[in-house]
Structure formats: C-alpha cells, structure tokens
N, C-alpha and C positions, 0 to 999 in steps of 0.2 A: 504494500500500500504506500502510495506517495504521501498521502495526508490522512490524518485521522478522520473517521466518520463519527459525528456526534449523535448521541442518543438524547433527544430533547424531550421525550415524554414516553410513557409506557402505560399499558393497561392490561389487566389479567383477570381471568375468572378460572378458579381451579378448586381442587378438593380440600384446600386449606385456605385460611384467610391470611396466614403468614408462614414463611418458611422457617422462622425461628423455632428451633425445637424445644424452646422453653414454653412455647404456646402450643400445647399438644391438641391438635384437632385432626388427628389422622386415623380416625376409626373407619375401617373398611366395612363394606356390607356384602351380603351374599345375594346372588341372583341365580336361581336354579342350581344351588349348591356350588356356585363359582364365586370367588372373591371379585369384587368390583370396587372402584372408587369414584363415585359421582362427585360433582361439585359440592362444596360445603353447604350446610344447611342455611347459613346466612346468605351465601351467594345465591342459593336456589330461591330464596324469598325475593331478593332483589331482581333476579332474572324473571321470575313469574310476574312480578309487578310490571316489568318492562314489556313482557309479551301481552299483558292485559291492556296496556295503553298503546300497543302497536299491533292491532288485530290483523292487518294484512300480512304480517310476518309469521303468523301462526301456521300458514300453509307450507313454510319453508322447512328444510331439514334442520335438526337441532345444531349441527355443526355450523351452519350458516347463521342461525340465530345467535349462537354464542359469539361468533365473530362480530356481528353487527353490534351486539350489546357492549363488548369491550371497546370497540372502535369509537363508540359514541362518547367514551370518557376522555379521549384525546383532546388536548387543548391547542389552540392556535395552529390549526392545520391549514396550510395554504391551499387555494382552490385547485392549483395545478399539481397537487401531490399525487404521485403514482402509488399503486397498491399491489402488493403480492403477499397474500395470506394463503399459505399452502395447507394441504391436508393429505395424510396417507390414504385414507379411505373415502373422503368426500361425504356425499349425502347418503351415508350408510343406512340409517334408520328408514328414511323415506324410500330408498331403493328396495330394501327388504320388504317393506309393507306393500309397495306397488307390485313386486314380483309375486308375493303371496296371493294378492287379489287376482293377478293374472292366472296363476295356477288353478285358482278356484273357479273363476268365471270366464276367463279368456278376455276380460275387458280391463281397461286402464283409465284413470282420470285423464282428461285432455292435456293437462299440464305436466304429465309425468316426465317427458323427455327434458324440457328446459329446467325442471327443478331437481333433477338427479344428476346433473353434470357437475364435475369438480369446479368448473369456472364460476359456479354460483357464489362461492364465498367472497372472492375479491370484488366481483361485479356488484353484488348487493351492498357491500361495504361502501364502494364508491358511490352508488346510487343514493344510499342513505345519507352520506355526508355531503352530497352534492359536488363531488370532485370531477375534474375534467382531465386528470392525468391518465396515463396508461394503466390498465387494470388486467392482471392475469393471475391464474392459480396454477399449481403444479403439484405433483406427488413424487417424492424420492423417498418413500416410506418413512422410516424413523428419523432421517436426517432432513426432512422437508423444511422445517422452520429455519434451520441453520442455512440451508440453501437459499431460502427467501432473503435472509440477511446478505448472503453473497450476491444475489441478484440486485439488491438495493445498492450495495457498494459499487457494483459494475455500472449500473445506470447513472448513479450520482457522479462517479469519477469520469465517466464518458461525457458528461454534460447533457445527457438525454433526459435527466430529471434533476431537479434541485432539492426536492424533498420526497420522502418515500415512507409509506406505512408498510412494514414487513412483519411477518409472524406466522403463526400456525393455529389451526383450530381442529379439534377432533372430538367426535361424539361416538365412540366405538362400542358402547355398552349394549350391544344387540346380541341376540342369540347366535346368529350365524358368525359374527366376528369373534365372539368368545370361543365358539366351537373350532374356528380355524386355528386359534392359538393352542387350544387343547389338543388338536390333532398333531401339532408340532411337538407335543409332549414337553412344553416349556411352561405350562400354566401352574400356578401355585396350588399345592394341596396342604399348605402349612396350617396348623391349628393354634399357634400361639399368638402373642400380641403383635407380631410383625409378619403379616402374610407375605410381604414382599421384602426381600433381604439383599439389596444390591451391595456388592463389595464384601459380602460375607464369604470368604474363600473357603471356609470350612463346611459350608452347607452340603448336604448329601442329595438334595433334590432341587429342581428348578423352582423359582419362586416368582415368576413374572405374573403381574396382575394388571389388567387394563383399567385405565382411568380416563376421564373426560376433562377437557380444559381448552382454553383459548387465551392467546396473548398477542399483542401487537406493539410495535415500537415506531415512533416517529423519528426518522433518521435524516440527517442533512450534513453537508460539509461545513455549515455555519453553526457556531455555537450560539446559544441564547441564554437568557437569565434563568431558564428552566433546565438547562443541560444537566443530565444525571451522570453520564459517563461517556467514554469515547472508545471506539473500536480501533485498535492500533495494529492489529495483525490478524491475518487469517491464513489457514492452510487447507488444502483439499488434496485428496488422494483416492485412488481406486486400486484394488488388488484383484488378481485373477480369481474367478469364481472357483471355489473348491467344494461348495455344498449349497443347498437351497437357501441357507441362512447366511452364507458367505462370511465366515469368521475363521481366521487362522490362529493358531495357538500363540503366536507372538504379536498379534495385532498389528501386522505390518502397515496397513493403511493408516492406522492411528499414529504409529511412529512417524510416518512420513508427513501427515497433516500437522502434527504438533511441531515438528522441526521447521516446517514451512512457516507456520504462524509465528514462530519465535526467531526468525532469521535476523531480526534487528533488535532482539531482546536477550539479555543475559539470563540463562536458565535460572540462576539463583534469585532473580528479581521476581519470579512468579511466586505469589504467596499461596495460591490455592488452585486446584483443578476441580471443576464440577464435571464428574464423569458421566458418560452415557449409561454405563453399567445397568442393564435391564433386569437384573435379578436372576439371570440364567447362569448355570455353572460355567459353560464355555465362554459366554460373552464377557462375564465379569473377570475371569482369569485372563482372557486375551487382552483386555484393556489394561489390567494391572501389569501384565508382562510388558506391554508397550510403554507404559509409564516408567517402569524400571529400566528399560533399555535406553530411554531418552534421558531420564533424570538420575538414575542410579538409586541406591538405597535411601539417600537423603532427599527424597522427592518432596514437592510442595504438599500442603494439607489437602486431603481428599474429601470431597463433599458430594452429596447426591440427594435428590429429592424424591426418587421413586418409592422409597420406603414410606413417604407421606402421600404421594399422589398416584401411585401405580405408574404404569407406562402409558403415557398419553400419545404414543405413536408419533404422528406428524407434528404434533404440538410440543414434543418433549424438548427440542432444542430451545424453543421459546420459553419453556418453564425454567430451563437452566439459566437463560439470560435474565429472566425476572428474579431468580434467586441471587444471582451475582449483584444485581442492582440493590437488592435489599441488604446484602452483606456490606456493600459500600455505604449504604445509608445508615446502617446500624453500627458500622465500624467494628465488625466482628466476623469471624469465620464459623459458620454453623457446623456442628458436629453430627455424627451419625450415632444415635444413642446405644445401639447394640454392639458397637465396635470399640475396641481399645484405642485410645488416642495415640499410643505409641506406634500403632500400625497406620492409622490415618494421618497422623501429624508427627512424623519422626523428627522434624526440625524443632518441634515445640513452639511453632509460630503462634504468638498471641497478640501481635501488633495489628494495627488497622490495615486491612488488606488494600494494596494499591493496584495490583495486577492479578487478574483471575483468568485462567484458561478454561474454555468450555469445549467439551468434546461431544460429537454426535456421530453415530454410524447408522447405516440403513441396509436393508436387503439390496443386493447388487454389488456388494463389496466396496461401497464408498464411505468416505469419512470426511468430516469437516471439523476443524478446530478454529475457534474464535478467541482472540486475546482482547480482553476489556481492561481499561485503566480507569481508576477513580478520577473524577473531574474535580 
C-alpha cells in the first residue's frame, strides 16, 4: 500500500453487544439439536423494531436486512460512496423457502429471482442510503468480508472511488446450511460452556458453530475527526487445492499473506493477531503453525471471537475488524477465557495495542491478512 486507508466509521450487529470478554453475552442456542449463535437479544429487539418501521424490507432475505440495518448507522456518508458488502451464502433463508415451495407446488413468488441473488445486499444498501457510487457483492466464502476491504482499497487507490462502504453480512442459521457443515463433519457436538473452541489445540473433536452477523466500514484515503483506525498493510495468497476445504498443515497461504501484509512493518511491532481459526482441528492447527513459522515462539497475542459469535462465514473477517477497533478503543487486548495466557500471549503484552493483524481464509485455498494501526 502506498498510503494508509482510513476507517472513518463502522457499524455491526452480531451475537454479542461487545467483544470484551468481561461482558459475557455469549450463550449459544440449539436448533434441531445443533448449536447456533443468533444475534444478541438486545440486537434482535433493535432489529425487529427496524423491520416494523420498514415494512417493504420484510420481503427481503435476512442477510440483506441485517446489512441495511447496520449501514443505516453510518454517519457522514458521501453520496458518491461505493458499496461492496459480500456474503458467503447470500439470500440463504429466502432461497431455501422458495425452493421448498417449488418442490411442493411447482410454483414460485414472482419476485423470487431478483430477491435471491447475492447482489441484493450491496444494491439494497445503496438504495436505502440513496448512494450513486458503484455497488457490487461477491462471495469468496469465509474470506469474503476481508476481500471486500481489499476491493475498497483497490478502488480508492485507483481513484475510481473516494469513499467506500465495505463489509460482510451472513444469515446462515437455516436447516440446509447447518446440514452442509454437519456433512463436512466439522460441526460442534460439545456439551460444555464453550461449544465453539477456536485455538484450543488440545481438542479431540471439531467445534465449528454457525452464527449470524453483519458489519460494514466507511473507508477513505482522507482522515476525518471521526477516524477510528487506519489500514497500513494487506496480504493475499492462494495455495494449490489439496482437499475440499483447502487447508495445508503448515498454513502456507496464511504464511504468505501475513508476510505480505507486514512487508513494511517490523514483526515485533505487531501487538496482536485476530485469527481466523474456525474451531476445527485442522484449521486451527494450520493457522497456528503458520503463525509460528512467521513469528516464531514469541508471537504476538492471539485473539479470536468465534468462541463468542460462532463462525459467521462471509461476515467473519468483518467481525475481526470490528473486534480490532474495539480493542483500540478500549486500549486492551481481549483474551480467550478457556486458554492459558502463556500460550496466547507469550510476550506478556499488556500495553495499549497499536498494531493488530487480522487473518481470514476461505474455501478455495485463499487467505487475506489485514494490518490495522490505532489512529
């Protein structure tokens, strides 16, 4: 990156009201005997109030509704702002309901096709905010939101956009989507207080849990009085497919993306890494192996929020960015309560974090690393 990209505002709706693990609001629920993590109770109340006052939006998929809801919280959005809010699955619930009706009756609602396309998310956000900038959506599975940030950086640096709303939205708590994850044999069957256990390298079974969430960020190369942080590095990598889930034991794509993101930064200056770690045995071990290869035993403090939120798929990179912003704001590094700090924080870092690295990976063998700096 030639110049930093400034994060001038953010908005989020997720399974917790705060990533601070001193504020424990991470109770998971069961759906058909499968763990899930919906948005928090307080967020659900606010969201339902929003839908009651915006009745035309009630026909949209929940992933689209969540994105519109969070984007309305952004302040001082220029009219020409571009939008890229991605999603791994898109209009999951609406698509499943429409297909079920088709299987039963052979008929569909007239508006099925336009309302079940992935492009709904960004286009509806642009419509709602009255924006005239380019609007597009995409899916790169679990790295989707981080790729949206990359798209924003590219458009802003090229001069094709001066401001950009980027992020991710996911509402995957549907029977078919959960069944897909169960078929991969990665879904959690834990019975204790932490159904999802990312970075617990001693676990004997996979612990991935699906969660729903949305977040977006207002980005620009110009700082404002509301600037929260700046993006000072990014890395991208892709490795040769070796399996359906595309993970190698040494996390080669993550090694490469982290090194690229840190090309202009001393490794010892990174205070924390918010890992992608989905709670699966192979995925968590691969990312930790990659971190050890890059940083050695004396690595930065390791953080993760999937133990609170579950895996929000295409929105997960946005959740990590929101977590980094909260750590900057609260001048602290959030811990993982079921892990020993000598493992997650071997340097014993207790200072105000200045630089935080965020990792994301997705099916297809791709990885993204973003380096944020406190403003």
